[in-house]
N, C-alpha and C positions, 0 to 999 in steps of 0.2 A: 251399770256396765257401759251403756250407750254414752253417758256423760264422760266416762273415763276414756273411751275410744276417741271421742271428739277432742278431749284435752290433749291426747297424744298427737293428734293430727295438727292441732294448733301449735304445739311446741316443736315438733320434729317435722321438717319439710318432707313431703312424700316424693320419692323419686321413681319415675316410671321410665323404663327404657324399651323402645321398640326399634326395629331395624331402620325405620325411616325418620324417626324423631326421638328426642329425649324430653321427658317432662319432669320439671321440678315444681312441686306444689307446696304452698304454704297457706294455711287458713282453713276455712270451713268449706268442705266439698259440696255442700248443698247450695244450689243456685239460688240467687235472690233477685228480686226485681226492685229497682229504685227509681227515684226521680232524677235520673242522670241528666246532664246538660251537654250541649255541643261545645266543642272547642278544638283548637289545633295548637300543639306545642312543638316548636322546632328548636333544636339545640345544635350548637356548632361543633360539638365534640369535646373530648377530654372529660373531666369530671362534671357531673350534672350540677345544675344550680338548684339548691334546696328549695328556695321560695317558688321557683317556676314549677318544680316537681309537686309541691304542695298544691299549686293552682291546678295542675293536671289531675291529681288524685281527688281533689274536692269536686271536680266535675263528675266523678263517678258516683258521688253521693252514697258512699258505703257499699258500693257494688263490687263486682269481680274484675280484676285487672289481668289481662293477658299480655305477656311480653313475648314478642316474636323475634327470634334471632337465628342466624345460620352458623354461628360458632360461639364458643364460650359456654358458660354454665349458669348458675343461679345467683349471680351477683346482685340482681335487682330484688330478689325475694324479700330478704330481711329489710333492705333499704326502704322498699315501698310499704311493707306490712307493718313494721314496728319502729323504724328510726325517724320518720318524719312527723309523727304525731297526728296523722290523718287516719281516721278509722275506715277500713275497707274490709270486705268480706273475705277476699282471698287474692292471692297473687299466684299465677302459674306462668312459669317460663317454659316455652316450647322451643327447643333448639331443633330446627328443621335441617335434616341432613341431605335431602334431595327433593326433586319435584314431587315424588310420590308422597313424601312426608307432608308437603304443603296441602295435599288434598285427602289426607287420611281422615276417615269419618270422625275419629275422636278429636283430632285437631280442629276440624271444621265445626264440630259441635261446641267446643270450648270457645272458639272465636265468636260463634253466633250468640253465645250466652254472655259475652263480656260487656261490661259497661264502659271499659276503657281499654284501648289497645296501644301498646308502645313498641316501636321498632328499635332494636339496639343497633350498635355500630357494626363494623365489619366490612364486607364487600357488597356494595349495592347491587351488583349484577346477580348475586345469589338471590336476593329478594325478587328482582325482576324475573329471573328465570324460574324460580320456584312458585311464584304467586301470580304471574301474569297469564291471562287467557285461560283461566280455569275457574273452578268453583271458589277457590280462595279469593280471587279478584272480585267475584260477584259478592261474596260475603263482606269483604272490606268496604266496598262501595255502598252496600246496604247499611253497614254500621254507620257510615258517615252521613248518608243522604236519607235513609229511611228511618233508622233508629235514632239518628241525630245524636250520636254519642261522641265522646272525646277521643281523639287519636293524636299520636305524636311520635317523635323519634329523634335520635341523636346521630350525628355523623352520617354514616350511610343511611340510617333510618330517616334523617331529614332530607337527604339527597333525592329520595324517590317521591317526595310529597307533592311536587308541582305537576301541573298538567303537561308542562315541558320538563324533561329530565335528562341528565347525563347518566347513562346506564353502566359505564365503565366496562363494557363487554371486552374491550381490548386492553384493559388495564387503565391506570390513571393517566392523566395528561397534565403536563406542566403549563404554566402561563407562557413561557417562551416557545414551547412547541406549538401551542394553539395560535398564538399571535403570528408566528412565522408562516402558518398554513392552517387556516380555519377548517379545512377539509382533511386534515391529518387523520389517519385511520383510527387514532385513539380518541378523536372527538366523535364519540359514538352517542347519538342522541335519539330520544323517543318523544312522541308528543300525542296527547289526546287518545291514548290507548291503554292506560293503566289506571291509576287512582283518579277519582273525580271529586276533588275537594272544592267546595264553593269558594270563590274569590281567588283561587289559585290556578284557574284554568289556563291562563297565559303567562304563568310564572315559572321560572326555573330557579331552583335553590342551589346554594353551594355552602360548604362548611370548611372548618379549619382555616378560616379566611386569613389569618395572620401567620400561620405556620404550616406550610409555606405560604407566601403571598399568592393568593388565587384570584385577585381582582382582574388580572389579564385574561385568564382563561374564562372566567365568568362573563366578561365583556364579549368574548368570542362566542360563547353560547348564545347570548342575546342577539349578536350579529347574525349568527346562523339562522335562528328562527325568524328574525326580521327579514332576511334575504329569502329563505326557502319557503316561508309561508306567506309573507307579504303583509304581516300585521305588526303593529308595535308590540314589543316584547317587554317583559318585566322580570325582575329578579329579587330574591330575598336571600341574604347571606348573613352568617354569624361568625364572629371570631370564636375561638375555643373558650369554654366556660361561660358562653353567652347564650341566651335563649330569647325567643319571641313567642308570646302566647296570644293567640288570635281568638277574639270573641266572635259570636255569630254575626254581629253588625259590622265586622271588619276592623274594629279597634284592636290595635296591637300594643301590648305592654312589653318592654324590653328589660330583661333581667341580666344582671352581671354585678361585678364588684368595682365599677368605676366610682371614684377616681383612683382608688388604690391600684387598679390594674387597667390596662388599655383594652377594655372589653366593649366591643361595638357590634351593633347590627346595621346592615346596609339594605336600603330599599332602592332598587335600580329601575329606571324606565327609559326606553328609547324616547328621545325628546318629542313632544307633541307638536311637531311642525309638519307642514305638508310633505316635505322631502326628508323623511326620517331615516331612510335606508342607508347602509354603508356605501361609500364611494367605490370601494373595492373589497368584496368578500368573495374570493374565488379560489379554486383549488390550486395549490402550489405557490400562491402569492401571499405576502404579508398583508394582514388586515389594515385597511385604511377606513376609518370611520370618524370623520372630523365634525360634520355639521358646521356651525360657527363656533368651533371649540366648545361645543356643548352637546355632542352627539348623545350622551347619556346623562340624564339628571339623576343625582343620587342623594338620598337623605340618609345621613350618617348619624346614628343614635347611640349614645353611651348607655350601657345597661346598668341599672342601679339595683340595689339589693331587693327593693320592693316593687320594681317595675314602674317607677313613677314617670319615666319618659315614654312617649307614645308615638304611634303613627297610625294612619287609617288607610287600609288598602281597599276600602270601598270607593275612595276618590283619588288616592295616590298623591295627595297634596297637603293634607292636614296632619300636623304633628306638633310635638312639644319636646323641648330639651335637646334637639338635634341641630345639625347644620347641613345646608345644601352644598353639594359639590358638583362640578362639571367634569366628566371624564370624556376623553377622546383619544383616538389612536391614529398615528401618522406613520404609515409604512412599518407597522409592527411595533412601534414604540408608544406605550400608553402614558398619558399624562393626567394629572389630577389637579384641579384648581378650584378655588372658591366659586360657588355658583348661587343660583337663585331658584326659588320655587317656580316650577314650570307654569303654574296657574292656568292649566288647560281649560278652555271654555268648552261648551257642548259640541263644538265643531272640531275640537282637538287641535286648536291653533294657539300658540303661545301668545299671551297678552303682551302688548307693547308697553313697557313701563320704563323706557329709557329717558335719559337726560339729553337735552340739546347742548352738546359740548364737543369741541374738537381738540385733538392732540396732535402735535407735529414737532419735529419731523419724525417720521417712522418709516424705515429704520433710522436710528439715531446713533451718535457717537459719544457725545458728552452730556447731553441733557435733553429735556423735552419742554415744550411750551403748551399751556392749556388756555384755550379761549372758552369763557363761560359767562353766563348772564345771571345765574342765581348762586346762592351760597352752596359750596360743595366741600366735600372731604374726599380723601382717597386712601387706598391701601395698595401697596406694591407687593406682588408675590413673585417668587421664582417659579419655574415650570413644575416643581414638585409641590406647590401650594404653600411654601413657607413664607411667612410674612417678613418682609425686609424693611419696609418704611411705611410710616402712617402719619397722616395729618387729619384731624377732625374738622378744622376750620381753615381751609386753604385760602390765603388772601393775596398771594403773589401770582406771577405768571409762569415762572420757570421752576422746574425741579432738576437739581444737579444730580446726574447719574453717572458721572465720569468714572467713578470707582467700581462700577459693575463690570463683571467679566462678559465677554462676548456670549450671546445666547438669546433665549426667548424668555420674556417676562410678561406679567399680566398686571394691568392697572385697573382696579375697581374704584369707580367714581360714584359717590353717593350724594344725593340731595333730597332731604326728607325721606320719603319712602320709595324714591326712584333710584335706579342704579344703571350703570353702564359699565361693561367689562371690555377692555381693549387689550389686544395682544400687541406687545412691543418687541421689537427686534434690536438688540444692541450689536452694532458692527464692531 
């Protein structure tokens, strides 16, 4: 009879409804102890990436998985328990309806027993308001730092993972709203008062990075923390269908379906120079954060099916498979151009790796001249980072640019492993 009852539990998910939460249970109700491992899985929203989710479940080592959400139902139960081919003991989805549900004794006990915790999407302010400054917050941080078990989330679930976070208390904010006024009432931020995830202490995450384009608002988030706190700020973001999985040593694998789809993760950092703060980040005024056209250094990494492209957030400079970009904002207008690894030394100063070369006239009307003493190549980009012209072995003095429209361009000059990036103005 006991075996029959257990079989019924395995086949038919158990649904428990309470006033403050709803539980959907699949699997064995008996708690198990396993050799679980630490890890953090962040997903940009829309459909989950199967290989990243397998990585997440494997960290539980056959244990119990708890899904926390503030809306929806049991969509993860069968997916986690039987569709990915990773053996686990149980999956329980706890839909929390209010702050009382977040501290219900049963809910807290199930979270305490979990070998893996997953935050679903929805509204991140529900997670913040239901789980912050109470016993649930304590348990979540114990799960991460004491138990050293895996945790992850998608969309709103990813948005709460950083030591800095956008809580959406006043609703979402668009890039145009944030860039026009970094202190817009919708730019509602928190820091160092919720989840305490190693290596994410000074990181703010963002999601759905491609739909709509959220690069502008994420830049504003970094600018706000850099201005308000006075420290260099960092960011991790994912396009939809893209995931980053973080190991204990800071190694990150990026999952997605590139090159079939434009699925990228982004790793942002305020440039490691002495004067890294925005030139103008103030209430009611458009953001200006220029630096030397490199206020933010960004490593853009395409996600592959098996996470072969990587980055390391223990040093914020070591990666494979990605490209560096420079982002900067001039009076609320954000630009993206090809960039270089910041190569920060122990003092946090950018290594000087430039070429002795001069370019004139600038501004120009018909063309430019280049004075150089070593073999060089160049790539010309427009303000949006699109490659317009390229020569690997430049052997003349003049580049004819009369055909260009009036505006701003960037010339990247290379010589061996050295580079120099020059902003050009076409009159």
